[in-house]
C-alpha positions in Angstrom: 27.5 -170.0 33.7 29.3 -173.5 33.3 27.7 -176.8 34.3 29.8 -179.2 36.4 30.7 -181.7 33.3 32.0 -178.6 31.5 34.3 -177.1 34.5 36.2 -181.0 34.7 36.3 -181.4 31.1 38.0 -177.8 30.5 40.2 -177.9 33.8 41.7 -181.2 32.3 42.7 -179.4 29.5 44.2 -176.4 31.1 46.3 -178.3 33.3 47.7 -180.2 30.7 48.5 -177.1 28.5 49.5 -174.9 31.7 52.4 -177.8 32.4 53.1 -177.9 28.9 53.6 -174.4 28.4 55.5 -174.2 31.6 57.8 -176.8 30.6 58.8 -174.7 27.0 58.6 -171.1 28.3 60.8 -171.8 31.3 64.4 -172.2 30.0 63.8 -169.4 27.4 62.1 -166.6 30.3 65.2 -167.6 32.4 67.9 -167.4 29.3 66.3 -163.8 28.3 65.4 -162.2 31.8 67.7 -164.0 33.8 64.9 -164.7 36.3 65.5 -167.7 39.1 62.7 -169.1 41.0 62.6 -172.5 43.1 59.5 -174.0 42.5 57.5 -175.1 45.7 54.9 -177.5 46.5 50.9 -176.8 45.4 48.6 -175.2 45.5 47.4 -178.3 47.1 44.0 -176.4 48.4 41.9 -173.8 47.0 44.1 -170.8 47.5 44.4 -167.1 46.2 47.8 -166.4 45.0 48.6 -163.0 45.6 51.7 -161.2 43.7 53.2 -157.7 43.1 53.3 -156.7 39.5 55.9 -155.1 37.5 56.1 -156.6 34.4 53.8 -158.1 31.4 55.2 -161.6 31.9 54.2 -161.8 35.5 51.9 -164.4 35.3 54.4 -166.8 33.0 56.9 -165.7 36.4 54.3 -166.7 39.2 53.8 -170.2 37.5 57.5 -171.3 37.9 56.9 -170.9 41.5 55.1 -173.9 42.0 54.3 -177.6 40.9 50.6 -177.2 40.3 48.0 -175.7 38.2 46.0 -172.0 38.8 44.0 -169.8 36.7 44.8 -166.2 36.3 42.7 -163.0 36.5 43.6 -160.6 33.2 42.7 -157.3 32.3 39.7 -157.0 29.8 42.1 -155.3 27.5 43.8 -158.6 26.7 40.7 -160.0 25.3 40.6 -157.5 22.5 43.4 -158.7 20.9 41.7 -160.9 18.1 43.3 -164.5 17.2 46.1 -164.2 20.1 43.1 -163.2 22.9 40.9 -166.7 21.6 44.7 -168.7 22.3 45.1 -167.3 25.7 41.5 -168.3 26.3 41.5 -171.7 24.9 45.1 -172.3 26.7 44.9 -170.5 30.0 40.7 -169.5 30.2 41.8 -166.6 32.2 39.3 -164.6 34.2 38.8 -160.8 32.8 38.2 -158.1 35.2 37.6 -154.4 33.9 40.2 -151.9 34.9 38.0 -148.6 34.5 35.1 -150.1 37.2 34.4 -152.3 39.9 34.0 -155.8 38.3 31.3 -157.8 40.3 31.3 -160.2 37.3 34.8 -161.4 37.9 34.6 -161.2 41.5 31.6 -164.0 40.9 33.6 -166.1 38.6 36.6 -166.1 41.0 34.5 -167.6 43.8 32.7 -170.1 41.4 36.4 -171.4 40.6 37.2 -171.2 44.2 34.3 -173.4 45.1 35.2 -176.0 42.4 38.4 -176.7 43.6 40.6 -174.3 41.7 43.0 -171.3 42.9 43.4 -167.8 41.5 46.8 -166.0 41.1 45.7 -162.0 41.5 47.9 -159.2 40.8 46.0 -157.2 43.7 47.1 -153.9 42.8 45.5 -154.1 39.4 48.9 -152.3 37.8 52.6 -152.6 37.4 54.5 -150.1 38.9 55.8 -147.0 37.5 58.0 -146.2 39.9 59.4 -149.1 41.6 57.0 -149.1 44.9 54.5 -152.3 44.8 52.3 -153.2 47.7 51.0 -150.0 49.1 48.0 -150.0 46.9 46.1 -153.0 47.6 42.5 -152.5 49.0 40.8 -153.5 52.0 38.3 -155.3 49.0 40.9 -157.4 48.7 41.4 -158.8 52.0 37.7 -159.2 52.3 37.3 -161.1 49.2 40.0 -163.0 50.4 38.1 -164.0 53.8 35.0 -164.2 52.2 36.1 -167.1 49.5 37.3 -170.1 52.1 40.6 -170.0 50.3 43.9 -170.4 51.7 46.2 -167.2 51.3 49.8 -167.2 49.5 51.7 -164.1 48.8 54.5 -164.0 46.2 57.3 -161.3 45.6 59.0 -160.6 42.6 62.7 -158.5 43.2 65.0 -156.6 40.6 62.0 -156.9 37.8 61.3 -153.3 38.2 64.7 -152.7 36.7 64.9 -155.6 34.0 61.5 -154.4 32.4 60.3 -151.1 34.0 56.6 -150.0 32.8 57.8 -146.9 31.5 60.4 -148.5 29.3 61.3 -149.5 26.1 63.6 -152.4 26.2 64.5 -155.7 28.3 67.7 -155.3 30.3 69.4 -158.3 31.8 70.6 -158.0 35.2 69.0 -160.1 38.3 65.5 -160.9 39.4 63.9 -163.7 41.3 60.4 -164.5 42.7 59.6 -166.3 45.9 56.6 -167.2 48.1 56.6 -165.0 51.3 53.9 -166.6 53.0 51.3 -169.2 53.5 48.1 -169.1 55.5 45.3 -171.6 55.8 41.4 -170.6 55.0 41.3 -171.3 58.8 43.4 -168.9 59.8 42.5 -166.3 57.2 38.9 -166.7 58.8 39.9 -165.7 62.2 42.0 -162.7 61.5 39.9 -159.1 60.4 40.1 -157.5 57.0 42.8 -155.0 58.1 45.1 -157.8 59.5 44.5 -160.1 56.4 45.5 -156.7 54.2 48.7 -156.2 56.2 49.7 -159.9 55.6 49.2 -159.3 52.1 50.9 -155.9 51.9 53.9 -157.4 53.7 53.9 -160.2 51.5 54.1 -158.3 47.8 55.9 -155.4 49.2 58.6 -154.3 47.2 60.8 -151.0 47.2 63.1 -151.2 44.4 65.5 -148.3 44.9 65.7 -149.4 48.5 66.8 -152.7 47.6 69.3 -151.5 44.8 71.0 -149.4 47.7 71.7 -152.1 49.7 73.1 -154.3 47.0 73.6 -152.9 43.4 72.9 -154.9 40.4 73.7 -153.7 37.0 71.1 -154.2 34.4 72.4 -153.9 31.1 70.5 -153.1 28.2 70.4 -150.3 25.1 68.2 -147.2 24.9 67.7 -147.5 28.7 66.0 -143.9 29.0 63.6 -143.9 25.9 59.8 -143.4 26.8 61.5 -142.3 30.3 58.8 -139.3 29.9 55.7 -141.7 30.4 56.5 -141.6 34.0 58.5 -138.2 34.4 55.9 -135.8 33.0 57.5 -133.0 35.1 60.7 -131.1 34.6 62.2 -130.0 38.1 64.2 -127.1 36.8 61.4 -125.1 34.7 58.5 -126.6 36.4 56.7 -127.6 32.7 54.6 -130.7 32.2 55.2 -132.7 29.2 58.5 -131.1 28.1 60.6 -134.1 28.8 62.0 -136.2 25.8 64.5 -139.3 25.7 66.4 -141.0 23.6 68.8 -143.6 23.9 70.3 -143.6 27.7 69.3 -140.0 28.3 67.0 -137.7 29.0 66.6 -133.9 28.5 64.0 -130.8 29.0 63.7 -128.3 26.8 65.0 -125.7 29.6 68.5 -127.2 29.2 67.8 -130.1 32.1 70.0 -133.2 31.0 70.3 -136.6 32.8 71.1 -140.3 32.1 69.5 -143.5 33.4 72.5 -145.9 34.5 73.0 -149.6 34.3 71.6 -149.5 38.4 68.6 -147.9 37.6 69.7 -144.3 39.2 69.8 -141.1 37.6 72.6 -139.0 37.1 72.4 -134.9 36.1 74.9 -133.5 33.8 76.6 -131.7 34.6 77.0 -133.6 37.9 74.7 -132.7 41.0 72.4 -130.5 38.9 69.8 -132.9 39.1 67.4 -133.2 42.9 66.4 -136.7 42.3 68.5 -139.6 42.0 65.9 -142.2 41.7 62.5 -142.7 39.8 60.7 -143.0 43.1 61.9 -139.8 44.8 60.9 -137.5 41.4 57.5 -139.4 41.1 56.7 -138.1 44.5 57.9 -134.9 44.3 55.8 -134.5 41.0 52.4 -135.7 42.6 53.0 -132.7 45.3 53.9 -130.5 42.8 50.6 -131.3 40.9 48.3 -131.0 43.6 49.4 -127.2 43.9 48.7 -126.7 40.3 45.5 -128.4 40.3 44.3 -126.2 43.1 45.7 -122.8 40.7 44.3 -123.9 38.0 40.9 -122.1 37.5 38.9 -123.3 34.5 42.1 -123.7 32.4 43.5 -127.2 31.6 46.1 -128.3 33.8 47.8 -130.3 31.3 47.6 -130.9 27.5 48.3 -133.5 24.6 48.0 -133.3 20.9 46.8 -135.6 18.3 45.5 -138.2 20.6 43.1 -141.3 19.2 40.1 -141.9 21.0 38.3 -144.8 20.9 34.9 -146.2 22.2 35.6 -149.6 24.2 33.0 -152.5 24.1 34.5 -154.4 26.8 36.6 -158.2 26.1 35.5 -157.3 22.6 36.9 -154.6 20.3 37.1 -150.9 20.0 35.5 -148.2 17.9 37.4 -145.3 16.7 35.6 -141.8 17.7 38.3 -139.6 16.6 41.7 -137.6 16.7 43.0 -134.7 18.3 43.8 -132.8 21.6 43.4 -134.1 25.2 43.4 -131.9 28.2 41.8 -132.2 31.6 40.8 -129.1 33.9 39.3 -129.2 37.3 35.9 -129.7 35.6 36.1 -131.2 32.6 38.1 -133.8 30.5 38.3 -133.0 26.9 39.3 -135.4 24.0 39.5 -135.5 20.0 36.4 -132.7 20.1 34.4 -134.7 22.9 33.9 -133.1 26.3 33.5 -135.3 29.3 32.3 -133.3 32.8 34.5 -135.2 35.4 31.3 -135.5 37.7 30.0 -137.9 35.4 33.6 -140.5 34.7 33.3 -142.8 37.3 37.4 -144.1 36.8 40.6 -143.0 34.9 43.0 -146.4 34.4 46.3 -147.5 32.9 46.6 -150.0 30.6 50.4 -151.0 29.4 52.6 -148.2 28.8 50.5 -145.2 28.5 46.7 -146.0 27.2 44.3 -144.1 29.3 41.0 -145.8 29.6 38.1 -144.3 31.4 34.6 -145.2 32.2 31.8 -143.0 32.6 28.9 -143.5 35.1 26.2 -144.4 32.4 28.3 -147.8 31.4 30.0 -146.4 28.5 33.8 -146.8 28.4 36.5 -145.1 26.4 40.5 -145.2 25.9 42.8 -143.1 24.6 46.0 -143.8 22.5 49.2 -142.1 21.6 51.5 -142.1 18.7 54.4 -141.0 20.5 55.4 -141.1 24.4 53.3 -139.4 26.8 52.3 -139.8 30.4 49.2 -140.9 31.0 49.6 -141.1 34.9 49.3 -137.2 35.0 45.5 -137.6 34.1 45.0 -140.0 36.8 47.0 -138.4 39.1 44.5 -135.0 38.5 41.4 -137.2 38.3 42.3 -138.7 42.1 43.3 -135.2 43.0 39.7 -133.8 42.4 38.2 -136.6 43.5 40.0 -136.5 47.0 38.7 -132.6 47.3 35.3 -133.8 47.1 35.7 -136.3 49.8 
């Protein structure tokens, strides 16, 4: 635990570096991404800034919305990259949080910094959106945390980011993206509310349905290879109902059954020939495939629901390094998860999570953690969905 003298010394350094980096990076990011954000004053009092999340650079984008300094909460995966991680710690000193299990250490550190007079920015959903919807997956624990902290609440929302840098995508597309403060609430106001009322404020403040906004005001997002790696989000073909058979190239993607489609500059999907695709948005396709997956899980018996070949299994030491375990097939059934010759009964797995585009992270109830990486585009979301379906069956 840092003492008060260390906290003051470090926060002065962080404030200087925070403002310096923001001054240097801001014009570059505006040029590359076409990002626009009007800076507001503050935060003047200890605050939780809660934002939706659609881009790896969202922490930088949020800083442009305020004149003051604050700290970030970041996935512990970002702390296992050698020198870049050391530089990240030195400049910004983010609070590491473990995606694959409940992290009480991160919570205590957030409260410590709030008590010391600092503000914290968190992306409460814990993940970038794969399908363009944000704000619906914030849990009641976030609202409870804000109320207990005694801090102000500020909500912040990005618009257009999903089409600029889709989580599943390989390239940046230039169009229009904005960020803005959507709500400010004092600690006194927050404390007077119920947890459910605070949760509604947060959800409303960061909620974004990307395709609904595009339908109202279509914007072009120009870029090359727009469809590449779309199979990391679209894992089920609507024509043949097979998992893992979609492949992408350039602006197009297809299935071995003959389904062909294009990802357009506006982010909508078009079948070839016209009218042959039942979905025009990734949001609708994802909703359908999740429903279909539930039925597949129910009918799977003892057989694997899905498999992927040539996967790399690593043991994870939180915030430090990875240790290779082996390579081989990955699969999941109603009772077991297999990878690289190792078997993990689902009853011993605590949680699945996704890091970045397709790294599958999971933790065991005994505290061990693993990640699965792939040398080719494949969906990690289907494994998370299958695990969640089975967990809900037990409730």
